N, C-alpha and C positions, 0 to 999 in steps of 0.2 A: 504494500500500500504506500503510494507516494502522497506527500502532503506538503503544503507551503504555508508559512505564517507571514511572509513579507507583504504580500498583496492584501490579505485581510487586515493586517495591522495598518497598512497605508490607508485603506478604506476607512478604518475605525478612526484614526487620528485626523484625517482630512475632514471627515463628516463632523466629528466632535468639535473641531476648530471652527467650522462653519456655524455650528449652534452657538458657541460662546461668543463669536464675533457678531452674530445676529443681535445679541443683547445690546451690543455697543452701537450698532449701526442702524437698527430698525427705526428708531425714532427720527433720526436724521433723514433717512430715505423716505419715510412716510411724509415728512414735511415737504420734501422736494416734489414727491409724486402726488401731493395734495390728497393723501389718504385714499388714492384710487385702488380698486381691487379688480381682479379678473372676474368677469362673469363666466358662466359655463361656456358661453359662445366664444369668448376670448381664449379660453384654455384649448378649446377644440381647434380654433384657427391657428394657435401656436403649434399645436400638434401637427396639423396639416402642413404648415410651413416647414417644420422639421423634416417631415417625411419627404416633401418635395425636394428639399435641399440635399438630403442623403441620396435620393434617387437620381438626381440630375448631376451631382458633383463629378461622377465618373466621366461625364461627357463634356465637362467644362475645360477649356484650355488651362494648363498648369499656371501660366502667368496670371490668369483671371482668378484662379483659386487662391494663389498667394496674395494677391491684392485684396480680395474680399476678407480673408482671415486677418491680414495685417491691419486693415482698416477697422475691422470689428474689435480686435483685441486692443488696438490703440485707443479707440473710442471709450471702451470700458475702463481702461487705465486712467484716461483723462477725467472721466466722470467722477470716479472715486477719489482721485487725487485732488480734484477741484473742490469736491464737497468737504473733504476732511483736511484741507489746507486753508480753511477760512475763505474759500472761493478766490484764491490767487491764481489766475490763469497762467501766469508766467512760471509758477511752480508746477502747475498741473501738466504743462507741456513736456516737462523733463522726463517723466516716467515713460510715456509712449515713445518719445524720441530715443531714449536709452534702449528700449525693447527693440525698436526697428533697427537701430544701429547694430546691436548685438546679433540680431538675426541675419541681417544682410552681410555682415563681415565675418561672422563666426559660425554660421549654421553648418558648415562642412568640416568643422574642427572637433576634436574630442571633447573640448571643454563645453561645447554646446550639446553634443550628442549624449555625453555622459552625465552632465550636471544641469546646465541651464534649461534644457528642454523640459526636464521633469519639474524644475523649480517654477518655471512659468506655467506649466500645465497645472500645478497645484494652485498657483495664484489665480489663474483664470477660472478654474473650477469653483473656487471659493467666491470670487467676485460675481460670477454668473448666478451662483446659488443665493447670495445675499440680495442681489438686485431683483431677481424674479421671485425669490421667496417672500419678499415684502408685498408682492402683488397677489399672491394666492391666499385663499381662505381654506378652511378645513374641508369644506364640501367640494370645492373645485379641485383641491389637491387629490382627493380620493378618486374622483372621476378621471382626472388627468393621469394619475399613477396607473390605474387599470388599463386605460387606453394606450398609454405609452408602452407598457409592458407587452401588450398585444402587438402593437406596431413594431416594436423592437424585435420581437420574436419572428415576425414575418420577414423583416428586412434582413435579419441575420441568416435565417434558414434558407432564404432564396438567394443568398450571396450578394445582395445589393449593398449591405453594410460593409462587407469585405472589400468590394470594389471601391467604395467611397474612402474607406480607411487606407487602402493602397495608394490612392491618388494623393492623399494628404501626407501620409507617412513619407512618401518619396521626396516630398519638399521639406522634410524635417520641421514641420510645423508642430507646435505644442498642442496636439489634439488628443493625446492620451498619456498615461503614466506607464512607464516601463520599469520593472524591478526584477532583479534576479531572484529565483526561488531560494527560500531559506527554510530548512537545509537544502543545499543544492540538489536539484533533480537533474540527473543526466540521462538523456534519451538519445540513442544513436550516436553516442560519443560526444554529445554537445550538452552544455548546461542550458536548461530551459529558463527563459525569461517570460514573465507574465505581463500582459498588457490590459489596461482598463481605460476606456474612453472617458473624456470629461463629462459626457452626457450621463454616464452611469454615476459619477461622483456627484453631479448636480441632482440626479434623481434621489440618491441616498440623503443628500443634504436637505432637499426640499421636504422629504418625509420626516426627517428628524426635527427640522425647524417647526413644521406644523404640529408635530407631536408635542414639542416644547410649549408652543403657544396654547395648546388645548389642554394638556395634562401636566405641564410643569417640567422642571429641569430633570428631576430624578428619573421620571418615566422616559423622558427623551434619551437620557444616557443609556437606560436599559434597552431602548429600541435600537440604538446604535450598536450595542453589544450583540443584539439578536441578529441584526443585518450582517455584521462582520462574521458571526458564527455560521450563519447560513451560507455566506459566500465561501467560507473556509471548507465547509462540507461539500458543496458543489464542486469547488476547485479540486479537492482531493479525489473525488470520483472521476473528474475529467482527466486529471494527471495519471491516474492509475489505469483507467480503461481506454485511454486514447485521447490526447489533446485535440479538441475540435472547437470551432467557433460556436459560442453559446451566448445567448443574451444575458448580459450582466444585470439588467433590470429584473429579470426573473429570479436570478440568484439572490438579489437583494430583497425583493418584495416578499419572498417566501419566509424571510426572517421577520420582517416587520408586520406583515398582515395578520398572522395569528395573534400576535401580542396586541395589536390595535383592536382587533375584533373582541378579544377577551376583555380589554379595558372598556370598550363600548358597551358590551353586554353587562358587565359588572355595574356600570353606572346606570 
């Protein structure tokens, strides 16, 4: 039986950090967004946009893909730096400028491939979670989570997600987190590295933040432990019986959903 603790621990700590940072940023983001919340229609539209982007990305020229991602990431960095630097635009421009500079000049070097790409992956996963997490309610989160899991499974098992991932990975864009298995799993003479997309980290963070808002910090931490444990079990099965592409959202929600249902029924 093969198993790995590196990726489940990464999922655990990144998700937990999103929950704790949400306490610090939620009020500021709400004031900027004027207390706006996603209606069910908005959540479904977001889901449709995500599905369309994943489906079409394999057909988009690489230069266009790079431009879209660099612009999106830079905008996200600017927004958060601007908000939390007392709205000093000249300070806010430094973070996206640094990111673009590092990517353009170092994306083919070991320092980017081994360190910076994962660092920025974690940063963007957390920022996306904090921004969109402030727009969701408990009800829309539940519907969104179920539909996203179904959509993710369809895209993964049809190979669409794999094609999109290949198109972005080849550009060394920070669209996923890559960690070496711990303890090291060796298959066919090579150490196995596990990958998890930023969308999966956002998914776990969204569930944890909404759990925190609805049931408090302690139960939110318990839900993060449950998600990481479920991910660990699924990953161990996949490593032992054959590494294949498998929807991370399904691995995560299988840990969170039973706990959330139990809490709901108890109340």
